[in-house]
N, C-alpha and C positions, 0 to 999 in steps of 0.2 A: 374317606374322610367326610363326615357330614359337616355342612357349613355351620350348623349350630354348635358344633364342638370345637370350632376354630378358636385358638387362643392367640391373639396378635402378639402379646408380649413374649410368649414362649417361642413362636416361630421367628420373631425378630431376633431373639437371642441366639437361636440355632443358626440362623442365616448369618449373623454377625460373626459367630465363631467359625463357621465354615469359610466365610470370606477371608478372615484373617489367616487361617491355615493355608490358604492358597496363594497368599501374597509373597512375592520375592522382593521386588523393588520397594514395595510398601511394607515389607516385613521388618522384624526387629533388628536384623543384622544391618539393614541399609538405612532405616529412618528411625527417628525418635518420635515419641508422642507427648513430649514435655508440655506442649501448649494446647493440648486437645480441648480441655475445658468442656463446657456445655455448648453444644451446637444445636440450635433450634431451627433456623431457617437458612436457605441458600443466600449467600451474600454476607453472612456474618463474618466478622473480622477478629482474629486473635492477634493482639498487639504484643510484639516481642521487643523487650527493652534490653539494650546492652550498655555496658559502662566502659569508658575508656581505660586503658592500662595506666597505672600510676608510674611516674618516673622514678628510676633507681639512681640515687646520687651518692657521692662520696661523703663520708662523715669523719670529721677530725675532732677528736675529744677536746673539750674546753675551747673550741673555736667556732664550730659550725652552728649557725643559727638556723633552726628548722622552721621552714614556712610551709605549712600544708597546702598542697595545690587543690584546686577545685576540679573534680572529675566531671567530664561531660557525658551525657547519655544520648542515645539515639534509639529511635523506634523503627521497627520494620513490621509490616503487616502481613500476616498469613491469612489470606482471603479464602473463605470457604465458597469457592465459585464453581465447583463441579456438582451438578445436580443431575442424577441419572434415575430413570425409572425402568421397571420391568413389569410385565403382566402376562398371565397365561390362564388358560381354563382347561378343565377336564370334563368332557361330556359325560352325562349321567350313564349313557349306554356304554361308552368306553370304560368308565369306572367300574361298571357292573361286570363287564366281560374280562377286564384285565386281571391277571394273576398277581396278587399283591397290591399294595397301596402305592400308586404312582406319584402321589403328591410329594412325599419326602424326596424322591429322586429328582423331581422337577425343581424343588426348592434348592437342592444341592447344586444342580446345574446353574440355577440363577446366581448362586453365590460364586461359583467358579467364573462365570462370565463377568460379574461385577469386579472380581479380583483382577481378571485379565485387563479390563478397561482401566481400572485404577493404576495397575502396574505400568501400563503404557504411558499414562499421564506422568507418573513420578519419574519414569525413565527419561522423559523428555527434558527434565530439569538440568541435564548435563550441560546444556548450552550456556549456563551461567557460571561455569567453572572459571577460576582465576586463570588469567592468560598464561602465567608461568607454569601452570599445572596441566597444560594441554600439550601432549607429545606429538600431536599431528598424526599423519598417516604412516603406519609402520607395516611393511610387507611381512606376511607370515607364510613362508613357502612350505608346501606339502612335503617336499622331499627332505626338508630339514625341520623336523618337528620341534627341535630345540629353540627355534625362533620364538615360539610362544612364550617360553620361559625367559630366555636371554634378552629378547628384544622388546618384550611388552611388560611382563610381570616385574622383572628386576628394575627397569627404568621407572615404572610407576612407583615402586617401593622407594627408590632414591628420591624422586620428586616429593613424595609425602614426607620422607625423612627431613629433607631440606626445608620443608614448610613447617617443621616442628609439629607435625600431626602425630598424636599418640600412636604407639605401636600396638597397644592392646585393643582388640576388637576390630582390627582391620578386615575388610571384605574386598572381594573383587568379583564383579558380575561379568560372565563371559557367555557368548553364544555357544550352541551345541557343537558346531564344527571346531571351535577353539578348544573346547573341552576334549574333543577327540584327539587333537594334537597333543594336549597335555598327557593323555593316557599313554602316549608313546614315549614319554620322558620319565625316567626313573626318579627324578627329583620331585615329581608330583605324587603326593600321598592321597590315594582315593579314599572316600568316606568309609568304605567297607574294610579298609586296612588301618584306619585311624585309631581303632581301639576305644571308641566312644560311641555314645548314642546320638551324637549330634547329626548323624546322617538322616535322622527323622525330621529335621527342619526342612521345610520346603525349599528346594533349589540347591541345598548344600551338597556338594559332590566331593570335596576334599580340601587339602591344604597345599600351598606352594608359596615360596618367597615371602613368608610371613603373613599371607592372606588366607582367610577362609574363602574358598572358591565357591561361588554360587553360579548355577547355570540357569539361563532364562531365554526363552524364545522371543522375549520382548526387548532384547538388546537393540537399540536404535540402529537403523540401517540407512544412513544418509544417502548412499548411492551404490549401485552395483553390488560388488562383493565386499564392501567396506562396512564394518560393524564397530560400534562404539563399545569399548571395554572400559568399565568404570570401576575405580577403586576408591576407598576412603574409610571413614568411620561414621557411625550413625548419628553423631552429634552435628553433622553437616546439614542434614535435611530433616525438617520437621514435618510431620504428617498428621492430619486430624480428620477423623471420619466418624460417621454415625449412620446407622440404618434408621432413618428418621420416621418412616411410617411403613407399616405392613397391614394390609386390609384384605379381608375376604368378602366376597359378594356374589350374588346370583345375577348374571347378565340377563337383561330383559329379552334379548334376541335369541336366546338358546336355553336348552335345559342342561345346565352345567354349573359346576362350582368354579369360581375364578379367584385368583389371588393377584394383588398388585402391590408393588413396593416402591419406595422412594429412598434413594441413597444420596447423602450429601458428604462431600469431602473436599479437602484442599491440601496443598503441600507447598513448601518454600525451601529453596536452598539458602539457608541462613548463614552458612560459612563456606563461601566459594573456594577458599583455600583448603577446605577439609576433604575435598575430593580431587582426584586426578583422572584424566582420561587419555586413552590412546585409540585411534581409529585403526583397528586391525584389518588389513587388507588380505583377504583370502586368495592366495595365488598357488 
């Protein structure tokens, strides 16, 4: 790749697509992008306005006097406070001797690492879950693989049901070892047996207890063998991101082509009752 042929807008678009394809917690199953808008600089704020629910009252014909109530609104801020950069170079000698163009592969790896970093950030939002939607620590015993389904997935489903969370589009993100337990349970339908192309979505491994099951190595690990299993709908978390800048340049200290990029993003748990968590303890 000659530096003179570098097209920042094209590489930015490619990097953005590759990044989004690698996201699990930041992917469309887990988050929405309703408030993404235009993000220009780190620290920008997306203001989210919500309206109070109207009161439902009895109506008696020819008797009830209807007085409309004044609804109240509230604003929450989704702050674009995550600002990350990457930079790498390819020496002219290495570029000449390498078989094939190494720059696209390097850009692909940069996208993957960005996605991994962003996913860990979004995964950490579970701490804002509504108190009643936290099941606490639940032992999942290796000798009884049914524990994963019976003691974690089903209770998470019930908690969301009781919180009036929609049943359509529910997800559950689990660590790899938890997925392994599910594979030993006939009630789990793996992606390759689901009869759809949805297995192509990053992280999607199957269905169980009304959830699309997503697997991620970024499931929070508060302590020891305890991992946070998170379930919910994507209306609960809003995510906004943009690859803000991608630039190519020739470093003065070497004979090489270099590329650097800046990524801005932020996320907010806007509906704490829209997710439920259980700390699955691997035993």
